[in-house]
C-alpha positions as CSV (number, residue, x, y, z in Angstrom):
1,M,124.2,89.1,87.0
2,L,125.2,92.3,85.1
3,G,127.3,90.5,82.4
4,P,124.5,89.8,79.9
5,Y,123.8,93.7,79.9
6,R,127.3,94.7,78.7
7,G,126.8,94.0,75.1
8,I,123.4,95.6,74.5
9,F,124.9,99.2,74.3
10,D,127.2,98.5,71.4
11,G,126.4,100.6,68.3
12,P,126.3,104.2,67.5
13,G,123.7,106.4,69.1
14,V,122.5,103.7,71.6
15,K,123.6,105.4,74.7
16,G,122.1,108.7,73.5
17,F,118.5,107.4,73.1
18,V,118.9,105.4,76.4
19,L,119.7,108.6,78.4
20,A,117.2,110.7,76.6
21,G,114.5,108.0,77.3
22,F,115.4,107.9,80.9
23,V,115.0,111.7,81.4
24,G,112.0,112.0,79.2
25,R,110.3,109.2,81.2
26,M,110.7,110.7,84.5
27,P,107.3,112.3,84.5
28,M,105.7,109.0,84.2
29,S,106.2,108.5,87.8
30,M,106.0,112.1,89.0
31,L,102.7,113.4,87.5
32,G,100.3,111.2,89.3
33,I,101.7,111.8,92.8
34,G,102.5,115.3,91.9
35,I,98.9,116.2,90.9
36,V,97.6,114.3,94.0
37,L,100.0,116.2,96.4
38,L,99.3,119.6,94.8
39,I,95.5,119.3,94.7
40,S,95.0,117.4,98.0
41,T,97.2,120.0,99.8
42,L,95.3,122.9,98.3
43,T,91.7,121.5,98.4
44,G,91.9,118.8,101.2
45,S,90.1,116.3,99.0
46,Y,91.7,113.1,97.9
47,A,88.6,112.5,95.8
48,T,89.0,115.6,93.7
49,A,92.9,114.9,93.5
50,G,92.3,111.3,92.4
51,A,89.8,112.4,89.8
52,V,92.0,114.9,88.2
53,A,94.9,112.4,88.2
54,A,92.5,110.0,86.6
55,S,91.4,112.4,83.9
56,T,95.1,112.7,83.0
57,N,95.5,109.0,82.8
58,V,92.3,108.4,80.8
59,A,93.4,111.0,78.1
60,Y,96.8,109.4,78.0
61,A,95.3,106.0,77.5
62,F,93.0,107.2,74.6
63,A,95.8,109.2,72.9
64,A,99.0,106.9,73.3
65,P,98.1,104.4,70.6
66,L,97.2,107.3,68.2
67,T,100.4,109.2,68.9
68,S,102.4,105.9,68.6
69,R,100.7,105.2,65.2
70,L,101.8,108.7,64.0
71,A,105.3,107.8,65.1
72,D,105.2,104.5,63.2
73,R,103.8,106.3,60.1
74,F,105.9,109.5,60.0
75,G,108.8,108.7,62.1
76,Q,109.5,109.5,65.8
77,S,111.6,112.6,65.3
78,R,108.7,114.4,63.4
79,V,106.1,113.6,66.0
80,I,107.9,114.0,69.4
81,T,108.6,117.7,69.4
82,P,105.2,119.2,68.8
83,F,103.6,116.9,71.3
84,A,106.3,117.9,73.8
85,V,105.5,121.6,73.3
86,L,101.7,120.9,73.8
87,N,102.5,118.8,76.9
88,A,104.5,121.5,78.4
89,L,101.7,124.0,78.0
90,G,99.3,121.6,79.5
91,L,101.4,121.2,82.7
92,A,101.9,124.9,82.9
93,S,98.1,125.4,82.5
94,L,97.3,123.0,85.4
95,M,99.7,124.9,87.8
96,L,98.5,128.3,86.8
97,C,94.8,127.3,87.1
98,T,95.6,125.9,90.7
99,A,97.6,129.0,91.6
100,F,94.8,131.5,90.6
101,E,92.2,129.1,92.1
102,L,90.2,128.9,88.9
103,S,87.1,126.8,88.5
104,E,87.5,123.1,89.1
105,W,86.7,122.2,85.6
106,T,89.8,124.0,84.4
107,L,91.9,121.5,86.4
108,Y,90.2,118.6,84.5
109,A,90.7,120.4,81.2
110,S,94.4,120.9,81.9
111,G,94.6,117.2,83.0
112,L,93.1,116.0,79.8
113,L,95.5,118.1,77.7
114,I,98.5,116.8,79.7
115,G,97.4,113.2,79.2
116,A,96.5,113.6,75.5
117,T,99.9,115.0,74.6
118,S,102.1,112.6,76.8
119,M,104.2,110.4,74.5
120,S,104.6,106.8,75.4
121,I,108.5,107.2,75.7
122,G,108.8,103.6,76.8
123,S,107.2,102.4,73.7
124,L,109.3,104.6,71.5
125,V,112.5,103.4,73.1
126,R,111.6,99.7,73.1
127,A,110.8,100.0,69.3
128,R,114.3,101.3,68.8
129,W,115.8,98.4,70.8
130,T,113.8,96.0,68.5
131,V,115.4,97.5,65.5
132,I,118.9,97.1,67.0
133,H,118.6,93.8,68.6
134,G,115.4,92.2,67.0
135,G,115.8,88.5,66.5
136,T,118.5,87.9,69.0
137,S,118.7,87.0,72.6
138,R,119.9,90.5,73.5
139,L,116.4,91.9,72.8
140,H,115.1,90.0,76.0
141,T,118.0,91.6,77.9
142,A,117.3,95.0,76.4
143,F,113.7,94.8,77.4
144,A,114.7,93.6,80.9
145,F,116.9,96.8,81.1
146,E,114.1,99.0,80.0
147,S,112.0,97.6,82.9
148,V,114.7,98.3,85.2
149,V,114.9,101.9,83.9
150,D,111.2,102.1,84.4
151,E,111.5,101.1,88.1
152,V,114.6,103.4,88.7
153,V,112.2,106.0,87.5
154,F,109.5,104.9,89.8
155,V,112.0,104.6,92.7
156,T,113.4,108.1,92.2
157,G,110.3,110.0,90.9
158,P,107.8,109.5,93.7
159,A,110.5,110.3,96.3
160,L,111.8,113.4,94.5
161,V,108.3,114.9,93.8
162,T,107.3,114.3,97.4
163,V,110.3,115.9,98.8
164,L,109.9,118.9,96.4
165,A,106.2,119.2,97.0
166,T,106.1,118.9,100.7
167,G,109.6,120.5,101.5
168,V,109.9,123.3,99.0
169,N,106.7,124.1,97.3
170,P,103.6,122.3,96.2
171,Y,104.4,123.2,92.6
172,A,108.0,122.3,92.6
173,G,107.6,118.6,91.8
174,L,105.5,119.3,88.7
175,I,108.0,122.0,87.6
176,V,110.7,119.5,87.7
177,A,108.6,117.0,85.8
178,L,108.0,119.5,83.0
179,I,111.7,120.3,82.6
180,C,112.6,116.5,82.4
181,M,109.8,115.8,80.0
182,F,110.8,118.7,77.6
183,A,114.5,118.1,77.8
184,G,114.3,114.4,77.3
185,C,111.7,114.5,74.5
186,L,113.9,117.1,72.5
187,V,117.1,115.1,72.9
188,L,115.3,111.8,71.8
189,A,113.8,113.5,68.8
190,A,117.3,114.5,67.8
191,Q,118.4,110.8,67.9
192,R,117.5,110.2,64.2
193,R,119.8,107.3,63.2
194,T,118.5,105.0,65.9
195,Q,114.8,105.6,65.2
196,P,112.8,102.8,63.5
197,P,112.4,103.2,59.8
198,V,109.1,104.4,58.6
199,Q,107.2,101.2,57.0
200,E,104.2,100.8,54.9
201,V,101.4,99.5,57.0
202,K,100.6,95.9,55.8
203,S,98.4,94.7,58.6
204,A,95.0,93.6,57.5
205,S,93.5,94.4,60.8
206,G,94.6,98.0,60.8
207,T,95.3,98.0,64.5
208,P,97.2,95.7,66.9
209,I,94.3,95.6,69.5
210,L,92.3,93.5,67.0
211,I,95.1,90.7,67.4
212,P,93.6,88.3,69.9
213,G,96.8,87.9,72.0
214,I,97.3,91.8,72.2
215,A,93.6,92.2,73.3
216,L,94.2,89.6,76.1
217,L,97.4,91.4,77.3
218,S,95.6,94.7,77.1
219,C,92.9,93.3,79.5
220,V,95.5,92.0,82.0
221,Y,97.5,95.2,82.0
222,L,94.3,97.2,82.5
223,A,93.7,95.2,85.9
224,L,97.4,95.7,86.7
225,G,97.3,99.5,86.0
226,A,94.3,99.6,88.5
227,V,96.7,98.1,91.0
228,F,99.4,100.7,90.3
229,G,97.0,103.6,90.3
230,S,95.2,102.7,93.5
231,V,98.5,101.9,95.4
232,D,99.9,105.3,94.5
233,L,97.0,107.2,95.9
234,I,96.2,104.9,98.9
235,T,99.8,104.9,99.9
236,V,99.9,108.8,100.1
237,A,96.7,108.7,102.3
238,F,98.2,105.8,104.3
239,A,101.3,107.8,105.2
240,E,99.1,110.7,106.1
241,E,97.0,108.6,108.4
242,Q,100.2,107.4,110.2
243,G,101.2,111.2,110.6
244,V,104.2,111.0,108.0
245,K,102.8,112.1,104.8
246,A,106.4,113.0,103.5
247,A,107.2,109.3,103.8
248,S,104.8,108.4,101.0
249,G,107.4,108.8,98.3
250,F,109.6,106.5,100.2
251,L,106.8,103.9,100.3
252,L,106.1,104.1,96.7
253,A,109.9,103.9,95.9
254,S,110.0,100.7,98.0
255,F,107.4,99.3,95.7
256,A,109.3,100.2,92.6
257,G,112.5,99.1,94.3
258,G,111.4,95.5,94.6
259,S,110.6,95.5,90.8
260,M,113.9,97.0,90.0
261,V,115.8,94.3,91.8
262,S,113.8,91.6,90.2
263,G,114.2,93.1,86.8
264,L,117.9,93.0,86.9
265,W,117.9,89.4,88.0
266,F,115.1,88.5,85.4
267,G,116.9,90.0,82.6
268,S,120.3,88.4,83.3
269,R,118.9,84.8,83.0
270,H,118.5,82.7,79.9
271,W,115.2,81.0,80.4
272,R,114.1,77.5,79.5
273,I,110.4,78.3,80.2
274,S,108.3,79.8,77.5
275,L,107.4,83.4,77.5
276,R,103.8,82.4,78.1
277,G,104.8,80.3,81.0
278,R,106.9,83.1,82.5
279,F,104.0,85.6,82.1
280,V,101.4,83.6,84.0
281,R,103.8,82.7,86.7
282,A,104.7,86.3,87.3
283,L,101.0,87.2,87.6
284,G,100.5,84.5,90.2
285,V,103.6,85.8,92.2
286,F,102.2,89.3,92.0
287,V,98.9,88.6,93.7
288,V,100.4,86.6,96.5
289,G,102.9,89.4,97.1
290,L,100.2,91.9,97.5
291,L,98.2,89.9,100.2
292,P,100.1,91.2,103.3
293,I,99.5,95.0,102.6
294,T,95.9,94.8,103.5
295,F,96.9,93.8,107.0
296,I,99.7,96.2,107.9
297,G,99.2,99.4,110.0
298,D,103.0,100.4,110.4
299,V,104.9,102.6,107.8
300,W,108.2,100.8,108.1
301,V,106.5,97.3,108.0
302,M,104.6,98.5,104.9
303,A,107.7,99.6,103.2
304,V,109.2,96.1,103.4
305,A,105.9,94.6,102.3
306,L,105.6,96.9,99.3
307,F,109.2,96.1,98.4
308,V,108.5,92.4,98.3
309,A,105.2,93.0,96.4
310,G,107.1,94.8,93.7
311,F,109.1,91.7,92.9
312,A,106.8,90.4,90.3
313,I,106.2,93.7,88.4
314,S,109.3,93.8,86.1
315,P,109.0,90.1,85.1
316,T,105.4,90.8,84.2
317,L,106.2,93.8,82.2
318,I,109.2,92.3,80.4
319,T,107.4,89.2,79.2
320,G,104.3,91.3,78.1
321,F,106.4,93.5,76.0
322,S,108.4,90.5,74.6
323,L,105.1,88.8,73.7
324,T,103.9,92.1,72.1
325,E,106.9,92.2,69.9
326,R,106.4,88.7,68.6
327,L,102.7,89.1,68.1
328,V,102.4,92.4,66.1
329,P,103.8,93.2,62.5
330,P,106.9,95.4,62.3
331,S,104.8,98.3,60.7
332,L,102.6,98.4,63.9
333,L,105.3,97.7,66.5
334,T,105.3,101.1,68.4
335,E,101.5,101.2,68.4
336,G,101.4,97.6,69.6
337,M,103.6,98.4,72.5
338,A,101.6,101.6,73.2
339,W,98.4,99.5,73.6
340,I,100.1,97.9,76.7
341,S,101.0,101.3,78.0
342,T,97.5,102.6,77.3
343,S,95.9,99.8,79.1
344,I,98.0,100.5,82.0
345,G,97.0,104.0,81.7
346,F,93.3,103.3,81.8
347,G,93.8,100.8,84.7
348,V,95.8,103.7,86.6
349,A,93.0,106.0,85.9
350,A,90.4,103.7,87.3
351,G,92.6,102.7,90.3
352,A,93.2,106.4,91.2
353,W,89.5,107.2,91.0
354,A,88.4,104.1,93.0
355,G,91.5,104.5,95.5
356,G,90.3,108.0,96.2
357,R,86.7,107.2,96.8
358,L,87.5,104.0,98.9
359,T,90.1,106.0,100.9
360,E,87.7,108.6,101.9
361,A,84.9,106.1,102.6
362,Y,86.7,103.3,104.5
363,G,90.3,104.5,105.2
364,A,93.6,103.8,103.5
365,S,94.2,100.3,105.0
366,N,90.8,98.9,104.0
367,A,91.2,100.5,100.5
368,Y,94.2,98.4,99.7
369,T,91.8,95.6,99.3
370,F,90.9,97.0,96.0
371,A,94.4,96.7,94.7
372,L,94.5,93.0,95.8
373,G,91.1,92.4,94.0
374,A,92.5,94.0,90.7
375,A,95.6,91.8,90.9
376,A,93.4,88.7,91.3
377,L,91.5,89.7,88.3
378,A,94.6,90.0,86.3
379,V,95.7,86.5,87.1
380,V,92.3,85.0,86.3
381,V,92.2,86.8,82.9
382,G,95.8,86.1,82.1
383,I,95.6,82.3,83.0
384,G,92.3,81.8,81.5
385,G,93.2,83.2,78.2
386,S,96.8,82.2,78.0
387,G,96.2,80.0,75.0
388,L,95.9,83.1,73.0
389,L,99.6,83.9,73.7
390,R,100.9,80.7,72.1
391,L,103.7,81.5,69.7
392,P,105.0,79.5,66.7
393,E,108.2,77.8,67.7
394,A,110.1,79.7,65.0
395,S,109.3,82.9,66.6
396,S,109.2,82.1,70.2
397,P,112.4,80.2,71.3
398,A,112.0,79.1,74.9
399,K,115.4,80.4,75.9
400,S,115.0,83.9,74.5
């Protein structure tokens, strides 16, 4: 299964940007649950915790395409460093405002700054892979590897931040997230020889979101983001209801672990089914996998159910990014991929907000129904609009 991955790391600088991208991406899985654990511990309100986490994700969702466009226009190295500095200041501000018990609006202001200055590291790294392996079957494997990296981040990040926040100090998880973000971003910015070349923008539309296929993918990932955001928050509350709040990181790691395993398998195969076919099938598997979690009241059974439910995440993300790479012009590649990330960000924000409200009103187990409904919506939109994802035969080989 690992054979197809061996050749993708050939070439100068590849291992460097892969490692930097991994470290810089760690906060992606740590910020949401870190903010929820910090604020819910100090205020006792999941609604407030979810709302602050949502404000961070909304700001990220708005800003990510703009920062990615700057990276396309001026080069990644010139853009990453100043945003990393601002992001570090935002994280420090949130922790200081919490420590000194400042007004609640300062938490939202800090969350907005954090989100607005968070770079879409996954999009930056995938753009580099496209330059190196574009037009070859190795690009599919590289995108699969990136999805596995995402899931490794989501396996380790929630568990790490939960242990730090509950066992060391409520601020410890966010401090580690800040260090990972800053170190990873600075090292990635230094990897100049693998960054995509700056290209003149030639797209008549001016922005990838106006491409029908990208607009459809964005809607699907908006709904999927709502699943991720709600599951993150509801699972923390579920573990607390069961009297084992510290197990919430383990439960979220199980969800990501299923995706990691499926991503390794999915990327190692050469597929005869078209990208579009793989995409809609993965969506269908995802909603079916989520069905059991609304009926479970035991932590360890829930861990197994979340692991199984995670199987369809990586295939959905891999095919979505592959479709995006085929649908957008090279001059807008990073921005096009950022629209997928930003759609997920909007969805995560909505899911975190809704998950917090529903958990407080109806309890965690009942709140999981929202995640199932969001997954079902993603399936309906994805299958109903799948015709917009048809690619010319020359640019979409079925086995790629």
